[in-house]
C-alpha positions as CSV (number, residue, x, y, z in Angstrom):
1,X,16.2,9.6,6.1
2,X,13.7,8.5,8.6
3,X,14.6,6.8,11.9
4,X,13.2,3.8,13.8
5,X,10.1,5.0,15.6
6,X,9.4,8.1,13.5
7,X,5.8,8.6,12.4
8,X,5.4,9.0,8.6
9,X,2.4,9.0,6.2
10,X,2.0,6.3,3.6
11,X,-0.3,7.7,0.9
12,X,-1.9,6.3,-2.2
13,X,-2.5,8.8,-4.8
14,X,-4.5,8.8,-8.0
15,X,-4.9,11.5,-10.7
16,X,-3.5,14.1,-8.3
17,X,-5.7,13.2,-5.4
18,X,-5.1,11.4,-2.2
19,X,-7.2,8.3,-2.1
20,X,-5.8,6.8,1.2
21,X,-3.5,8.3,3.9
22,X,-2.4,6.4,6.9
23,X,0.2,7.2,9.6
24,X,2.8,4.3,10.1
25,X,5.8,3.9,12.4
26,X,9.2,3.5,10.8
27,X,10.7,0.0,11.6
28,X,13.7,0.4,9.3
29,X,14.9,2.4,6.5
30,X,18.1,1.6,4.6
31,X,19.3,2.8,1.1
32,X,17.7,-0.4,-0.2
33,X,14.4,-0.6,1.6
34,X,11.8,0.8,4.1
35,X,9.9,-1.2,6.6
36,X,6.7,0.3,8.1
37,X,4.3,-0.7,10.9
38,X,0.6,0.2,10.7
39,X,-0.9,-0.7,14.1
40,X,-4.5,-1.7,14.5
41,X,-6.8,1.3,15.6
42,X,-4.8,3.7,13.7
43,X,-6.8,6.5,12.2
44,X,-6.3,7.9,8.8
45,X,-8.3,9.0,5.7
46,X,-9.9,7.1,2.8
47,X,-11.6,8.5,-0.3
48,X,-15.4,8.9,0.3
49,X,-16.7,8.1,-3.2
50,X,-17.2,4.8,-5.1
51,X,-14.2,2.8,-5.9
52,X,-12.7,3.8,-9.2
53,X,-13.5,0.5,-10.8
54,X,-17.3,1.2,-10.2
55,X,-17.4,4.6,-12.0
56,X,-17.2,5.2,-15.8
57,X,-15.5,8.6,-15.9
58,X,-13.1,10.4,-13.6
59,X,-15.4,13.5,-13.4
60,X,-17.8,11.2,-11.6
61,X,-15.3,10.6,-8.8
62,X,-15.9,12.0,-5.3
63,X,-12.3,12.9,-4.1
64,X,-13.4,13.9,-0.6
65,X,-12.0,12.0,2.3
66,X,-13.6,10.2,5.2
67,X,-12.1,9.0,8.5
68,X,-10.7,5.5,8.4
69,X,-9.7,3.3,11.3
70,X,-7.3,0.4,10.5
71,X,-9.1,-2.8,11.7
72,X,-7.2,-5.9,13.0
73,X,-3.9,-6.5,14.6
74,X,-1.8,-4.4,12.3
75,X,0.4,-4.9,9.2
76,X,4.1,-4.7,8.5
77,X,4.9,-3.3,5.1
78,X,8.1,-4.0,3.4
79,X,9.2,-2.1,0.2
80,X,12.4,-2.4,-1.7
81,X,13.0,0.9,-3.3
82,X,12.4,0.9,-7.2
83,X,10.2,-2.1,-7.2
84,X,6.5,-2.0,-8.3
85,X,5.2,-3.7,-5.2
86,X,5.4,-3.9,-1.4
87,X,5.0,-7.0,0.8
88,X,2.4,-6.7,3.6
89,X,2.7,-9.2,6.5
90,X,-0.5,-10.0,8.4
91,X,-0.7,-12.7,11.1
92,X,-2.6,-15.1,8.7
93,X,-0.4,-14.4,5.6
94,X,1.0,-12.0,3.2
95,X,-0.4,-9.5,0.6
96,X,1.5,-8.3,-2.4
97,X,0.4,-4.8,-3.2
98,X,1.3,-4.0,-6.8
99,X,1.9,-0.3,-7.1
100,X,4.2,2.3,-8.4
101,X,7.6,2.6,-6.7
102,X,7.3,4.6,-3.4
103,X,8.4,8.2,-3.7
104,X,9.5,10.2,-0.8
105,X,7.4,13.0,0.4
106,X,7.7,15.6,3.1
107,X,5.6,13.4,5.4
108,X,6.6,9.9,4.2
109,X,6.0,8.0,1.0
110,X,3.6,8.2,-1.8
111,X,2.5,5.6,-4.3
112,X,-0.3,4.7,-6.8
113,X,-2.1,1.5,-6.5
114,X,-2.1,-0.5,-9.6
115,X,-5.3,-2.3,-8.9
116,X,-4.1,-5.9,-9.1
117,X,-2.9,-7.7,-5.9
118,X,-1.8,-11.1,-4.7
119,X,-3.1,-12.8,-1.5
120,X,-0.6,-15.4,-0.1
121,X,-1.8,-17.8,2.7
122,X,0.4,-19.1,5.4
123,X,0.2,-22.5,3.8
124,X,1.7,-21.1,0.5
125,X,-1.4,-21.1,-1.6
126,X,-2.0,-17.8,-3.4
127,X,-4.5,-16.1,-5.6
128,X,-4.8,-12.9,-7.6
129,X,-7.0,-10.3,-6.1
130,X,-9.0,-7.6,-8.0
131,X,-8.4,-8.8,-11.5
132,X,-11.7,-7.1,-12.4
133,X,-10.4,-3.7,-11.1
134,X,-7.4,-3.9,-13.3
135,X,-9.6,-4.9,-16.4
136,X,-12.0,-1.8,-15.5
137,X,-9.0,0.6,-15.4
138,X,-7.9,-0.7,-18.8
139,X,-11.3,-0.4,-20.4
140,X,-11.7,3.2,-19.1
141,X,-8.2,4.1,-20.3
142,X,-6.8,4.8,-16.8
143,X,-4.1,2.2,-17.2
144,X,-2.8,1.2,-20.7
145,X,-3.0,-2.4,-21.8
146,X,0.9,-2.4,-21.8
147,X,1.0,-1.1,-18.2
148,X,-1.6,-3.8,-17.1
149,X,0.7,-6.4,-18.7
150,X,3.6,-5.0,-16.7
151,X,1.6,-5.0,-13.5
152,X,0.8,-8.8,-14.0
153,X,4.4,-9.5,-14.9
154,X,5.6,-7.8,-11.6
155,X,3.3,-10.0,-9.7
156,X,4.6,-13.0,-11.5
157,X,8.2,-11.9,-10.8
158,X,7.2,-11.8,-7.1
159,X,5.8,-15.2,-7.1
160,X,8.7,-16.7,-9.0
161,X,11.1,-15.2,-6.5
162,X,8.9,-16.5,-3.7
163,X,10.0,-14.1,-0.9
164,X,7.9,-15.8,1.7
165,X,8.7,-16.0,4.6
166,X,10.3,-12.6,4.5
167,X,12.3,-12.9,7.7
168,X,10.2,-10.3,9.4
169,X,7.5,-12.7,10.6
170,X,8.8,-12.8,14.2
171,X,9.2,-9.1,14.4
172,X,7.2,-7.3,17.2
173,X,6.6,-3.6,17.6
174,X,8.3,-1.8,20.3
175,X,5.7,-1.7,23.2
176,X,6.6,1.9,23.9
177,X,5.3,3.0,20.5
178,X,2.0,4.8,20.6
179,X,-0.6,4.4,17.9
180,X,0.5,7.0,15.2
181,X,-1.6,10.0,14.2
182,X,-1.7,12.0,10.9
183,X,0.8,14.9,11.2
184,X,0.2,18.5,9.9
185,X,0.7,18.6,6.2
186,X,-0.4,15.0,5.5
187,X,-2.7,16.2,2.9
188,X,-0.3,18.4,0.9
189,X,0.7,16.7,-2.4
């Protein structure tokens, strides 16, 4: 189990490849959930090629990675173990990242993005994001129609439960925390 202030790597994997890897600072880990902080200006990695929804076949994918700097003030990520989403808090609202449940790795946590997301504004208005990405994944056979239905249903469950505000909106990072860096072994899957 990780402790407050530890640096971990949150990775999004797809088809055996790292698509996104960013170091985060652990805010809290319990048996039920983990809360991570991704400060602005953190350096990580992102896939170099076209987004998957823009290619027709996986053998066309460029799985190499480029440097990525996280822009903005930072994001607080909350994940309840076993759920197919995480809640991301930005100063201007929330983001529901629909994904596979996080799996522990030797450097932090891994997940697989499930294409569809939800943007929730501070005023409570919301919208689906990337419906076209999910449709493309189904069309190409990378996500089954049944899985796509389950992804949308997960988003609808989150909206029905309405976990906003999350209770973390007034949290602030420890001023002693430095911007995290990718540790050795971040790219080993």
